[in-house]
Structures are given as C-alpha cells and as structure tokens.
KEKOL-803891 format. One line per field, with one value per residue (C-alpha): residue in three letters; residue number from 0; x, y, z. Coordinates in nm, 4 decimals, always signed. Example, Ala and Ser with C-alpha at 12.3 -4.5 7.8 and 13.67 -1.06 7.14 Angstrom:
residues 2
nudren: c(Ala,Ser) .
vexro: c(0,1) .
x: c(+1.2300,+1.3670) .
y: c(-0.4500,-0.1060) .
z: c(+0.7800,+0.7140) .
//
This chain:
residues 367
nudren: c(Unk,Unk,Unk,Unk,Unk,Unk,Unk,Unk,Unk,Unk,Unk,Unk,Unk,Unk,Unk,Unk,Unk,Unk,Unk,Unk,Unk,Unk,Unk,Unk,Unk,Unk,Unk,Unk,Unk,Unk,Unk,Unk,Unk,Unk,Unk,Unk,Unk,Unk,Unk,Unk,Unk,Unk,Unk,Unk,Unk,Unk,Unk,Unk,Unk,Unk,Unk,Unk,Unk,Unk,Unk,Unk,Unk,Unk,Unk,Unk,Unk,Unk,Unk,Unk,Unk,Unk,Unk,Unk,Unk,Unk,Unk,Unk,Unk,Unk,Unk,Unk,Unk,Unk,Unk,Unk,Unk,Unk,Unk,Unk,Unk,Unk,Unk,Unk,Unk,Unk,Unk,Unk,Unk,Unk,Unk,Unk,Unk,Unk,Unk,Unk,Unk,Unk,Unk,Unk,Unk,Unk,Unk,Unk,Unk,Unk,Unk,Unk,Unk,Unk,Unk,Unk,Unk,Unk,Unk,Unk,Unk,Unk,Unk,Unk,Unk,Unk,Unk,Unk,Unk,Unk,Unk,Unk,Unk,Unk,Unk,Unk,Unk,Unk,Unk,Unk,Unk,Unk,Unk,Unk,Unk,Unk,Unk,Unk,Unk,Unk,Unk,Unk,Unk,Unk,Unk,Unk,Unk,Unk,Unk,Unk,Unk,Unk,Unk,Unk,Unk,Unk,Unk,Unk,Unk,Unk,Unk,Unk,Unk,Unk,Unk,Unk,Unk,Unk,Unk,Unk,Unk,Unk,Unk,Unk,Unk,Unk,Unk,Unk,Unk,Unk,Unk,Unk,Unk,Unk,Unk,Unk,Unk,Unk,Unk,Unk,Unk,Unk,Unk,Unk,Unk,Unk,Unk,Unk,Unk,Unk,Unk,Unk,Unk,Unk,Unk,Unk,Unk,Unk,Unk,Unk,Unk,Unk,Unk,Unk,Unk,Unk,Unk,Unk,Unk,Unk,Unk,Unk,Unk,Unk,Unk,Unk,Unk,Unk,Unk,Unk,Unk,Unk,Unk,Unk,Unk,Unk,Unk,Unk,Unk,Unk,Unk,Unk,Unk,Unk,Unk,Unk,Unk,Unk,Unk,Unk,Unk,Unk,Unk,Unk,Unk,Unk,Unk,Unk,Unk,Unk,Unk,Unk,Unk,Unk,Unk,Unk,Unk,Unk,Unk,Unk,Unk,Unk,Unk,Unk,Unk,Unk,Unk,Unk,Unk,Unk,Unk,Unk,Unk,Unk,Unk,Unk,Unk,Unk,Unk,Unk,Unk,Unk,Unk,Unk,Unk,Unk,Unk,Unk,Unk,Unk,Unk,Unk,Unk,Unk,Unk,Unk,Unk,Unk,Unk,Unk,Unk,Unk,Unk,Unk,Unk,Unk,Unk,Unk,Unk,Unk,Unk,Unk,Unk,Unk,Unk,Unk,Unk,Unk,Unk,Unk,Unk,Unk,Unk,Unk,Unk,Unk,Unk,Unk,Unk,Unk,Unk,Unk,Unk,Unk,Unk,Unk,Unk,Unk,Unk,Unk,Unk,Unk,Unk,Unk,Unk,Unk,Unk) .
vexro: c(0,1,2,3,4,5,6,7,8,9,10,11,12,13,14,15,16,17,18,19,20,21,22,23,24,25,26,27,28,29,30,31,32,33,34,35,36,37,38,39,40,41,42,43,44,45,46,47,48,49,50,51,52,53,54,55,56,57,58,59,60,61,62,63,64,65,66,67,68,69,70,71,72,73,74,75,76,77,78,79,80,81,82,83,84,85,86,87,88,89,90,91,92,93,94,95,96,97,98,99,100,101,102,103,104,105,106,107,108,109,110,111,112,113,114,115,116,117,118,119,120,121,122,123,124,125,126,127,128,129,130,131,132,133,134,135,136,137,138,139,140,141,142,143,144,145,146,147,148,149,150,151,152,153,154,155,156,157,158,159,160,161,162,163,164,165,166,167,168,169,170,171,172,173,174,175,176,177,178,179,180,181,182,183,184,185,186,187,188,189,190,191,192,193,194,195,196,197,198,199,200,201,202,203,204,205,206,207,208,209,210,211,212,213,214,215,216,217,218,219,220,221,222,223,224,225,226,227,228,229,230,231,232,233,234,235,236,237,238,239,240,241,242,243,244,245,246,247,248,249,250,251,252,253,254,255,256,257,258,259,260,261,262,263,264,265,266,267,268,269,270,271,272,273,274,275,276,277,278,279,280,281,282,283,284,285,286,287,288,289,290,291,292,293,294,295,296,297,298,299,300,301,302,303,304,305,306,307,308,309,310,311,312,313,314,315,316,317,318,319,320,321,322,323,324,325,326,327,328,329,330,331,332,333,334,335,336,337,338,339,340,341,342,343,344,345,346,347,348,349,350,351,352,353,354,355,356,357,358,359,360,361,362,363,364,365,366) .
x: c(+10.0051,+10.1549,+10.3216,+10.6784,+10.6346,+10.5642,+10.7799,+11.1161,+11.2567,+11.5455,+11.9086,+12.1349,+12.3492,+12.7083,+12.8207,+13.0916,+12.9360,+12.9779,+12.7102,+12.5840,+12.4030,+12.1091,+11.7580,+11.4070,+11.0529,+10.8622,+10.5329,+10.6074,+10.4259,+10.5551,+10.2605,+9.9510,+9.7214,+9.8351,+9.8208,+10.1117,+10.3945,+10.5655,+10.9482,+11.2584,+11.4547,+11.7590,+11.7647,+11.8259,+12.1610,+12.1750,+12.4003,+12.4584,+12.1669,+11.9634,+11.8560,+11.7339,+11.3992,+11.2531,+10.8987,+10.6671,+10.3348,+10.2455,+9.8835,+9.7055,+9.5991,+9.4085,+9.7273,+9.8998,+9.5785,+9.6189,+9.9889,+9.9281,+9.6540,+9.8642,+9.5276,+9.6957,+9.8184,+10.1640,+10.2320,+10.5498,+10.7529,+10.7389,+10.9155,+10.8183,+10.7079,+10.4159,+10.3692,+10.3837,+10.2475,+10.5233,+10.6522,+10.9375,+11.2977,+11.5920,+11.8589,+12.0884,+12.2235,+12.4046,+12.6783,+12.5323,+12.2175,+12.1442,+11.7836,+11.7351,+11.9677,+11.9827,+11.6751,+11.4347,+11.0960,+10.9861,+10.6996,+10.7920,+10.5775,+10.4134,+10.6794,+10.9921,+11.2530,+11.2118,+11.4595,+11.4670,+11.5832,+11.2932,+11.0229,+10.7735,+11.0037,+11.1304,+10.7739,+10.6134,+10.4864,+10.7402,+10.4553,+10.4662,+10.8373,+10.8827,+11.1780,+10.9592,+11.0143,+10.7237,+10.7284,+10.5739,+10.5799,+10.8976,+11.0433,+11.0072,+10.8062,+10.7110,+10.5188,+10.8253,+11.0583,+11.2721,+11.2553,+11.5035,+11.4214,+11.5721,+11.6789,+11.5583,+11.2108,+11.1564,+10.9339,+10.9794,+10.6893,+10.6326,+10.6850,+10.3454,+10.2205,+10.1306,+10.3021,+9.9723,+9.7867,+10.0749,+10.1046,+9.7343,+9.8015,+10.1294,+9.9062,+9.5370,+9.5797,+9.8211,+9.5891,+9.2794,+9.4564,+9.6055,+9.2644,+9.1074,+9.3466,+9.2992,+8.9767,+8.9466,+8.7292,+8.6738,+8.4481,+8.0833,+8.1437,+7.9584,+8.1825,+8.0512,+8.2814,+8.1856,+8.3493,+8.3495,+8.6462,+9.0187,+9.0611,+8.7246,+8.7005,+9.0131,+8.8465,+8.5619,+8.8028,+9.0196,+8.6783,+8.5701,+8.8999,+8.9202,+8.5221,+8.3513,+8.0221,+8.0558,+7.7873,+7.8976,+7.8283,+7.8531,+7.6504,+7.7114,+7.5020,+7.7741,+8.0168,+7.7881,+7.7805,+8.0999,+8.0986,+7.8394,+8.0731,+8.3627,+8.1755,+7.9639,+7.6340,+7.4803,+7.4524,+7.3271,+7.3281,+7.3831,+7.2441,+6.9016,+6.8761,+7.0588,+7.3258,+7.3349,+6.9465,+6.9839,+7.2950,+7.1348,+6.8328,+7.0635,+7.1645,+7.4683,+7.8224,+8.1168,+8.3357,+8.3171,+8.6076,+8.5871,+8.6931,+8.4866,+8.6841,+8.3750,+8.3144,+7.9335,+8.0639,+8.2683,+7.9444,+7.7583,+7.9712,+7.9988,+7.6048,+7.6091,+7.7860,+7.6281,+7.7416,+8.0883,+8.1646,+8.5100,+8.5135,+8.7739,+8.9314,+9.1233,+9.0537,+9.1830,+8.9311,+9.0248,+8.7994,+8.9473,+8.6922,+8.3659,+8.1837,+8.1215,+7.8829,+8.0844,+7.7565,+7.7153,+8.0515,+8.0963,+7.7781,+7.7929,+8.1733,+8.2613,+8.6047,+8.7459,+9.0870,+9.3173,+9.4760,+9.7899,+9.9112,+10.1107,+10.4391,+10.6657,+10.5775,+10.2119,+10.2404,+10.4079,+10.1614,+9.9100,+10.0804,+10.1244,+9.7359,+9.6958,+9.9990,+9.7489,+9.4267,+9.2468,+9.2533,+9.1332,+9.2332,+8.9973,+9.2041,+9.2846,+9.5935,+9.6740,+9.9992,+10.1933,+10.1246,+9.7367,+9.8046,+9.6078,+9.2824,+9.3258,+9.3162,+9.0057,+8.8744,+8.9524,+8.7982,+8.4421,+8.4042,+8.4417,+8.6680,+8.5159,+8.8503,+9.1918,+9.4352,+9.7586,+9.9791,+10.2235,+10.5160,+10.4824,+10.5959,+10.7751,+10.9686,+11.3104,+11.2606,+10.9835,+11.1814) .
y: c(+11.7332,+11.9113,+11.7452,+11.9295,+11.7295,+11.3639,+11.3396,+11.3880,+11.0604,+10.9892,+11.0271,+10.7578,+10.8897,+10.7451,+10.5265,+10.4427,+10.0992,+9.7780,+9.5919,+9.3367,+9.0326,+9.0273,+8.9925,+9.0893,+9.0745,+9.3526,+9.3973,+9.5450,+9.7042,+9.5778,+9.7758,+9.9417,+9.6583,+9.3649,+9.2934,+9.3631,+9.0869,+8.9486,+8.9088,+8.8930,+9.1835,+9.3530,+9.5159,+9.8835,+10.0016,+10.3515,+10.6498,+10.9609,+11.1390,+10.8200,+10.5619,+10.2400,+10.1084,+9.7724,+9.8189,+9.6976,+9.8383,+9.9844,+10.1251,+10.0909,+10.4470,+10.5143,+10.6787,+10.3732,+10.1680,+10.5034,+10.4741,+10.0670,+10.1679,+10.4599,+10.6764,+11.0250,+11.2394,+11.1992,+10.8463,+10.6822,+10.4679,+10.0714,+9.8679,+10.0333,+9.9363,+10.1800,+10.2319,+10.5522,+10.4608,+10.2938,+10.2665,+10.0951,+10.0681,+10.2361,+9.9935,+10.1435,+10.5131,+10.6824,+10.9548,+11.2609,+11.1760,+11.3856,+11.3668,+10.9947,+10.7217,+10.3207,+10.1641,+10.4904,+10.4023,+10.6476,+10.6967,+10.7192,+10.9475,+11.0407,+11.3569,+11.1822,+11.4417,+11.8507,+12.0871,+12.2823,+12.6258,+12.7322,+12.9601,+12.6579,+12.5243,+12.7763,+12.9459,+12.6207,+12.4646,+12.2065,+12.0133,+12.2393,+12.2007,+12.1985,+11.9409,+11.7149,+11.3253,+11.1199,+10.7759,+10.5194,+10.7152,+10.8968,+10.6977,+10.3183,+10.2501,+10.0702,+9.7832,+9.5707,+9.4594,+9.7408,+10.0590,+10.3207,+10.6998,+11.0321,+11.0755,+11.4727,+11.3606,+11.0554,+11.1429,+11.0066,+10.8078,+10.8526,+10.5927,+10.4123,+10.4657,+10.0896,+10.1202,+9.9428,+10.2988,+10.4807,+10.3806,+10.5461,+10.8304,+10.9083,+11.0126,+10.9337,+11.1329,+11.4063,+11.4443,+11.5119,+11.7155,+11.9442,+11.9649,+12.0776,+12.3158,+12.4556,+12.4836,+12.7396,+12.4951,+12.6522,+12.6272,+12.5585,+12.5362,+12.3375,+12.0394,+11.8202,+11.5279,+11.3573,+11.0307,+10.8000,+10.5780,+10.5439,+10.9493,+11.0266,+10.8764,+11.0586,+11.3862,+11.3608,+11.3495,+11.6127,+11.8740,+11.7711,+11.8398,+12.1758,+12.2552,+12.2043,+12.0101,+11.7272,+11.5730,+11.2763,+11.1805,+10.8451,+10.5643,+10.2774,+10.2512,+10.0718,+10.3458,+10.6135,+10.4072,+10.4313,+10.8170,+10.8642,+10.6290,+10.8769,+11.2156,+11.2887,+11.4661,+11.4311,+11.1376,+11.1190,+10.8550,+11.0241,+10.7112,+10.7720,+11.1391,+11.4600,+11.5498,+11.8596,+11.9247,+11.7451,+11.9936,+12.3041,+12.2425,+12.2325,+12.5680,+12.5044,+12.3914,+12.6348,+12.3789,+12.0835,+11.8505,+11.5828,+11.3104,+11.0768,+10.9569,+11.0620,+11.4037,+11.3867,+11.4066,+11.6999,+11.8651,+11.7664,+11.8956,+12.2458,+12.2886,+12.1688,+12.4944,+12.8304,+13.1532,+13.2281,+12.8707,+12.7034,+12.3648,+12.1714,+11.9548,+11.6140,+11.3282,+11.2694,+11.1025,+10.9488,+11.1603,+11.4654,+11.6899,+11.8702,+12.1602,+12.4732,+12.7482,+13.0992,+13.3144,+13.1619,+13.1265,+13.4979,+13.6005,+13.3896,+13.4279,+13.0765,+12.9561,+12.6656,+12.5391,+12.2532,+12.0610,+11.8156,+11.5543,+11.7757,+11.8769,+11.7032,+11.9493,+11.8613,+11.4652,+11.5174,+11.6767,+11.4082,+11.2012,+11.3903,+11.3783,+11.0362,+10.9491,+11.1938,+10.9761,+11.2314,+10.9767,+10.6368,+10.4595,+10.2233,+9.9645,+9.5699,+9.4298,+9.1932,+9.0135,+9.1860,+8.8595,+8.9915,+9.3357,+9.2859,+9.1183,+9.4401,+9.6606,+9.4531,+9.4782,+9.8826,+9.9612,+9.7916,+9.9482,+9.6330,+9.8139,+9.9869,+10.2500,+10.1496,+9.8093,+9.8308,+9.5333,+9.3862,+9.1354,+8.8105,+8.5126,+8.3984,+8.6882,+8.6855,+9.0344,+8.8330,+8.5590) .
z: c(+6.9258,+6.6328,+6.3444,+6.4363,+6.7903,+6.6746,+6.3527,+6.5252,+6.5738,+6.8690,+6.7621,+6.8676,+7.1520,+7.2175,+7.5343,+7.6661,+7.8369,+7.6894,+7.4762,+7.6755,+7.5168,+7.7011,+7.5411,+7.6771,+7.5943,+7.4203,+7.2315,+6.9102,+6.6467,+6.3073,+6.1096,+6.1466,+5.9936,+6.2189,+6.6060,+6.8333,+6.8315,+7.1587,+7.0821,+7.2300,+7.1366,+7.2803,+7.6322,+7.6186,+7.7836,+7.9399,+7.7243,+7.8449,+8.0579,+8.0328,+8.2748,+8.2194,+8.4069,+8.5017,+8.4472,+8.7096,+8.5677,+8.2566,+8.1587,+7.8374,+7.7036,+7.3767,+7.2845,+7.2952,+7.0505,+6.7969,+6.7677,+6.7290,+6.4552,+6.3310,+6.3570,+6.3718,+6.0977,+6.2241,+6.2690,+6.4614,+6.2608,+6.2816,+6.4596,+6.7641,+7.1351,+7.2629,+7.6325,+7.8099,+8.1806,+8.3039,+8.6276,+8.7881,+8.8970,+8.7881,+8.7395,+8.5231,+8.5279,+8.2150,+8.2674,+8.3681,+8.5080,+8.8683,+8.8993,+8.9840,+9.1371,+9.1196,+9.2701,+9.2353,+9.1687,+8.8659,+8.6121,+8.2501,+8.0950,+7.7177,+7.7443,+7.6896,+7.6035,+7.5784,+7.4608,+7.8274,+7.6868,+7.4651,+7.5290,+7.6176,+7.8025,+8.0407,+8.0751,+8.2541,+7.8905,+7.8276,+7.6945,+7.4083,+7.3155,+6.9414,+7.0286,+7.2061,+7.1788,+7.3043,+7.5138,+7.2825,+6.9795,+6.8554,+7.1703,+7.2270,+7.5543,+7.8300,+7.6967,+7.7395,+8.1011,+8.0509,+7.9077,+7.8445,+7.9002,+7.9755,+8.3311,+8.3325,+8.2401,+8.4774,+8.7975,+9.1203,+9.2737,+9.6283,+9.8865,+9.9490,+9.5990,+9.4285,+9.1308,+8.9588,+9.0596,+8.9598,+8.6284,+8.4908,+8.7265,+8.5160,+8.2111,+8.2393,+8.5777,+8.4923,+8.1685,+8.3461,+8.6300,+8.3716,+8.1750,+8.5247,+8.5630,+8.2424,+8.2653,+8.5515,+8.8003,+9.0846,+9.4010,+9.2990,+8.9261,+8.7485,+8.5497,+8.2951,+8.2449,+7.9050,+7.9081,+8.2203,+8.1938,+8.2184,+8.1970,+8.3021,+8.6148,+8.7658,+8.6291,+8.8128,+9.1270,+9.0629,+8.9613,+9.3096,+9.4446,+9.2951,+9.4363,+9.1221,+9.1340,+8.8780,+8.6020,+8.4323,+8.1077,+7.9334,+7.7821,+8.0332,+8.3228,+8.5093,+8.4275,+8.5297,+8.8901,+8.9007,+8.8810,+9.1621,+9.3647,+9.2943,+9.4033,+9.0195,+9.1552,+8.8715,+8.5727,+8.2564,+8.0018,+7.6576,+7.5065,+7.6481,+7.6624,+7.5011,+7.7891,+7.6437,+7.7360,+8.0764,+8.1621,+8.0676,+8.2678,+8.5589,+8.4791,+8.2269,+8.2509,+8.3445,+8.2192,+8.0015,+7.9625,+7.6384,+7.7022,+7.5012,+7.1260,+6.9902,+6.7699,+6.8625,+7.2434,+7.1741,+7.0121,+7.2790,+7.5323,+7.3904,+7.3730,+7.7367,+7.7864,+7.9704,+7.8683,+7.9206,+7.9467,+7.9190,+7.6671,+7.7079,+7.4251,+7.5538,+7.3936,+7.0026,+6.7994,+6.4754,+6.3056,+6.3889,+6.3224,+6.5012,+6.3429,+6.6334,+6.5416,+6.5041,+6.6144,+6.8991,+7.0508,+6.9672,+7.1228,+7.4257,+7.5194,+7.4967,+7.5180,+7.3453,+7.4444,+7.4338,+7.6882,+7.6255,+7.9192,+8.1664,+8.3125,+8.5316,+8.7998,+8.7524,+8.7426,+9.0939,+9.2085,+9.0796,+9.2988,+9.6222,+9.5637,+9.5839,+9.8356,+10.0379,+10.0139,+9.7721,+9.4598,+9.3585,+9.0595,+8.9093,+8.7087,+8.6623,+8.5484,+8.2835,+8.1526,+7.8254,+7.6513,+7.6669,+7.4835,+7.1750,+7.3851,+7.6176,+7.3187,+7.1724,+7.5223,+7.5382,+7.1815,+7.2723,+7.5864,+7.8102,+8.0226,+8.3229,+8.3308,+8.3189,+8.1987,+8.3829,+8.2092,+8.5181,+8.3553,+8.2728,+8.5145,+8.2551,+8.1311,+8.2348,+8.4510,+8.6431,+8.7952) .
//
C-alpha cells in the first residue's frame, strides 16, 4: 500500500436526510500510544451512494493492530474506528445505491472505495486505485455497532454462510485467495505457506484447492497440527530447524507465500524456493525491510511479487467456495468490549487463527 493510497481522507458527502440523535458503541483510537476506547458515538447516516450496515460480526486483522498502533509510514488520523472484516445487515440505503437493498447481508471489506474509472479500476486491479479509501484506516471501520460504507463496494454474503465465518473471509480469505492466484499455483506445485494463523490457515486451503502440495511453516506445534488437519502435506517448526533447508530437501518450493509478520520469515521463504520459483509478499511487518540477494535472484530466475487483498470479484469467489463447503474458517468469538485484550492475545501468538467480534449484549443494537 502506497502513501498515495492511505493518506486520502474521506470527503463529507451531502445528505438530505434529517440528522437523528441516535448513538452507538464503537471502539475508537484516539492516539497510537494508548488502548482503544469503547465509547458512545453518533450513529452514521447514509448519504448519496452510501449504506449503513448493522454489524453482526467483525474480524480482527493484523492490519487493524498496525492501524491502532500507527506502525506504518502513512498513518491513519485519530480519532478513528478500525475494522475491515465487517459483516452485517443493510439498515439504511442512501440516494443512488442500486447494488444492495435494505435487509441484505453484506461484507464491508478493506477496499471501501475506488474511483472506478482509472486504468487500474477498469483493468480488474481496483485494489491499486490511487483514489481508494480503506475501511478502518481512512474510513471509520466495523469495530462498532453500525458502519457506513459505499454501496458499490460492499459485497453480498450468500445465504447459508454464518456471518461469523464470513467476517474473516472478508479479508483473511480474500487476501490469501488472491495471493494463491498471484503465485500462479498449479496442480502438483509445492507451495510453502509461512505463517499458520488467521491468514495462513486459509492460504493452505486455497493452495490445496488450486492443486498444490502444501508445506506449512510456523513456530507453534499446535498451529502445525491445525495445518495438517486443513490439508498441509508437510509441516516444519521454524523454531526447531531451518525451514528453507527442509523445503529444499523436498525439491524446493514452486511458490512461497509470506504471511508471518517477521522479516526473517520472508528471507526464509526466499531461500526455500527452487529455481524459477515465486515469492509472494503478503504480510506487512512494521520493520518494512528485508535483504534479498541480487545475484541469486537473477541467475535462479526468481520472481518476487506483492499481493494486496483482492477485488470484489475475488471476494465473491471466496464466498462461493465457502458456501460450497470447500473451506473451513477457524475462529473464536469475543465481544467488542474485549478488543484490547484480543489485540494483546494476537500479538502474543495466543490465538490459533482468527478472532471475530460480535456485539455486546448491552449494546444498543444487540437488544
């Protein structure tokens, strides 16, 4: 994500609807040095091209943690509400919205808005649009009872999908699905997935769906056991042995997907590749730097590519696969009031896969 993407703040849109004196609960970042604060804020009102969604579930992504801590070079502007894995019911529809209707269940993803007319948007790469706005970063996100979004950029959730499953699929799912697409995984390819967690447990499944043979890398034995349960053919504990050496003994990875927020794991992923292999950057470590050898990259024909989330079409495909029973989402639910404890647990590695927030029983919309 470039500075030109993240530093664009939303412009207020005019609305002819009367302001209603209603409030809701939201988790708000007031500064990067302190925990999020749960507080009563004004409930959003849909303007032109906008909808308001009653949040049923919202996943916790590492990007939300980076946003709350101001880790990245281009920072969000406090106060703001994180959250870009929101799923819920459309309860307000503003003028001009034709894509969804009242009562629809929709996902509110990272890509909150794109211009729709630039070369990236019209060529299927809307996630590279320089005019984009991002939920939970430049637009208030879904760590709240209600979230406002652009109607064109929410995605309908098919009937039969649990909203608590749909929430992680909205980012972790579509991000890793896109990474496997970008990697070019084909039948019989050896795919190394570095990091088995909220993203990695889904990447393993998408790589297997594409026909790949998966080797999963992590430092926690319980996560490696989960990886085997989800279809990984091989696993290696990077705390006990060099994963690159292990993978090269298997013949080397055709593709390596870097999902752990550790520069060292990116370098291990690079070293695991066979000649002609592809390294896909996905995770965004705060350190923001690794070292790659030029000589070996050129002579071995290595490809290094960045993969940023996925488009609305990709997310629809992710939902279709899940509705067809092709994927499992490993998650645990917590209430919004536990947001700071949940962040601490994710940072400490105490969470097997994904945390999904659901409204507190005392919140205005839960009753």
